[in-house]
C-alpha positions, 0 to 999 in steps of 0.5 A: 499500499505505501507505494500507492500512497506515494504515487497518489501524492505525486500525482497530487503535487503534479496538479499543484505545480501545474495549477500554480504555474498556469494560474499565474500565467493566465492572470498575467495574460488576462485570459478569462478562459484559461483561468476558468479551465482550472476551476471545477464547475462549482468552485468557490472563490472568496476575495474582497475584490469580488465584492468591489468589482461585482458591486455586492456585499458578499465577496464570494463567487460561486460556479463558472458563471460568476467566476467568468464574469469576475475574470472578464472584469479583472482582465479589463481593469487590472491596475498596473501595480498588480504584478507577479512576483512570488517565490514559491508555494507550500502545499500538503498535496491538497492545499497550496498557499503562496504570497505575493509580497508588497516589496518585490524586485521591481518595487511595491506591488499588490500584496496577497496570500493565495490559498487554493484547495485542489481535487481531481486536477481542478481548483475547488475552493480559492481564498485570497487574503489582501495586505495593506497595499492591495487593500489601499488599491481597492480603497482608492478604487484603482480597478476603475479606469 
């Protein structure tokens, strides 16, 4: 049984690595379709930007229809200070966590911690925690162009 457990863990880690790389690439290219392809049909995303961009009290998107709407707005309105410097991730094989720190090699950037729960090769749940610099981007409404 032990070899099978290791093989399963290796597959889970391959999914984590793939999603970690593809998600950031799709976001940086402003590609809603590529982002959506990484999420389960009933996935849940929680972030303050959901409330801000979709103009509602709850900061939660549920399912592909709501996620697509969010990703399309993000692609059209992403501020220039949204950069992509990060330095790796932590995982237990099911959950992956990484940080976009405020201070990067090219100066300040929006600061986030991303947490994703991965199952069957797709993002099931995604939570984004904002730092003070990123929060001020929302506060100053820099997503409006």
